[in-house]
RODO-2510 file (C-alpha; in nm, 4 decimals, decimal comma):
residues 97
     n   res          X          Y          Z
     1     m     0,0000     0,0000     0,0000
     2     s     0,1367     0,3420    -0,0930
     3     e     0,1946     0,6293     0,1489
     4     k    -0,0920     0,8194    -0,0153
     5     q    -0,3292     0,5290     0,0335
     6     q    -0,2205     0,4951     0,3966
     7     a    -0,2795     0,8675     0,4540
     8     i    -0,6298     0,8336     0,3075
     9     l    -0,7057     0,5357     0,5337
    10     m    -0,5898     0,7329     0,8375
    11     a    -0,8186     1,0229     0,7413
    12     l    -1,1101     0,7841     0,6855
    13     n    -1,0609     0,6248     1,0252
    14     a    -1,0649     0,9680     1,1899
    15     i    -1,4201     1,0516     1,0741
    16     p    -1,6267     1,0652     1,3943
    17     h    -1,9275     0,8426     1,4536
    18     g    -2,2454     1,0164     1,3352
    19     h    -2,0651     1,2536     1,0967
    20     v    -2,0220     1,2584     0,7209
    21     t    -1,7639     1,4126     0,4958
    22     s    -1,6876     1,4415     0,1271
    23     y    -1,4335     1,2591    -0,0847
    24     g    -1,2487     1,5872    -0,1342
    25     e    -1,2383     1,6613     0,2383
    26     v    -1,0921     1,3174     0,3098
    27     a    -0,8228     1,3905     0,0513
    28     r    -0,7549     1,7345     0,2022
    29     r    -0,7258     1,5945     0,5553
    30     a    -0,4914     1,3255     0,4229
    31     g    -0,2659     1,6019     0,2920
    32     l    -0,3676     1,5292    -0,0655
    33     p    -0,5881     1,8163    -0,1891
    34     g    -0,7237     1,7403    -0,5338
    35     y    -0,7088     1,3619    -0,4858
    36     a    -1,0818     1,2960    -0,4345
    37     r    -1,0794     1,0331    -0,7095
    38     m    -0,8011     0,8490    -0,5316
    39     v    -1,0206     0,8442    -0,2204
    40     c    -1,2919     0,6776    -0,4316
    41     r    -1,0433     0,4165    -0,5518
    42     v    -0,9196     0,3443    -0,2004
    43     l    -1,2784     0,3041    -0,0800
    44     r    -1,3593     0,0647    -0,3642
    45     e    -1,0559    -0,1492    -0,2846
    46     l    -1,0891    -0,1624     0,0953
    47     p    -0,9737    -0,4991     0,2245
    48     d    -1,1847    -0,4715     0,5416
    49     r    -1,5134    -0,2958     0,4738
    50     g    -1,6323    -0,3595     0,8285
    51     s    -1,3875    -0,1503     1,0266
    52     t    -1,2993     0,1455     0,7998
    53     p    -1,6011     0,3822     0,8013
    54     w    -1,6437     0,4079     0,4231
    55     w    -2,0166     0,4733     0,4716
    56     r    -1,9444     0,8188     0,6176
    57     v    -1,8158     0,9535     0,2858
    58     v    -2,0575     1,1198     0,0435
    59     r    -2,0407     1,3760    -0,2355
    60     a    -1,9731     1,7378    -0,1419
    61     d    -2,3375     1,8282    -0,2076
    62     g    -2,4591     1,5605     0,0351
    63     r    -2,5686     1,3139    -0,2310
    64     f    -2,4649     0,9522    -0,2162
    65     g    -2,2005     0,8207    -0,4514
    66     m    -2,3694     0,4806    -0,4754
    67     d    -2,7049     0,3886    -0,6178
    68     e    -2,9804     0,3318    -0,3637
    69     d    -3,0583    -0,0005    -0,5327
    70     s    -2,7090    -0,1436    -0,4857
    71     a    -2,6193    -0,3540    -0,1822
    72     s    -2,3468    -0,1069    -0,0804
    73     g    -2,5810     0,1871    -0,1314
    74     r    -2,8447     0,0314     0,0938
    75     e    -2,5825    -0,0556     0,3542
    76     q    -2,4432     0,2994     0,3524
    77     r    -2,7834     0,4585     0,4059
    78     l    -2,8711     0,2094     0,6804
    79     r    -2,5424     0,2581     0,8671
    80     l    -2,5720     0,6372     0,8545
    81     r    -2,9297     0,6269     0,9826
    82     e    -2,8170     0,3956     1,2643
    83     e    -2,5551     0,6573     1,3574
    84     g    -2,8228     0,9269     1,3704
    85     v    -2,7351     1,1008     1,0432
    86     l    -3,0422     1,2583     0,8837
    87     v    -3,1022     1,1201     0,5350
    88     r    -3,3719     1,3025     0,3405
    89     n    -3,4459     1,2955    -0,0327
    90     d    -3,1423     1,0707    -0,0831
    91     r    -2,9068     1,3303     0,0680
    92     v    -2,7415     1,3726     0,4032
    93     n    -2,7677     1,6957     0,5957
    94     g    -2,4737     1,6370     0,8275
    95     p    -2,3289     1,6830     1,0751
    96     w    -2,0265     1,7414     0,8567
    97     w    -1,6695     1,6706     0,9619
***
């Protein structure tokens, strides 16, 4: 795993319970501004999807990056609701990290 990927994983693991953030913000906090697409790649390739809070990452406008009909999309929405994140009209309203 590259240093950039490790930095992204560290930023992902720092997202607090009950908060959401954007792909770009994860990249910025990892010291990699402009690497939002790399964040997407790292999330897609996660070896352990149970412990790294991938579900807390959404688009900057609050929309979900995954289709509501996909298994991952359903899981993301469910996990966020369980953490108390308000999901309305297929968008999250925060709290933002």
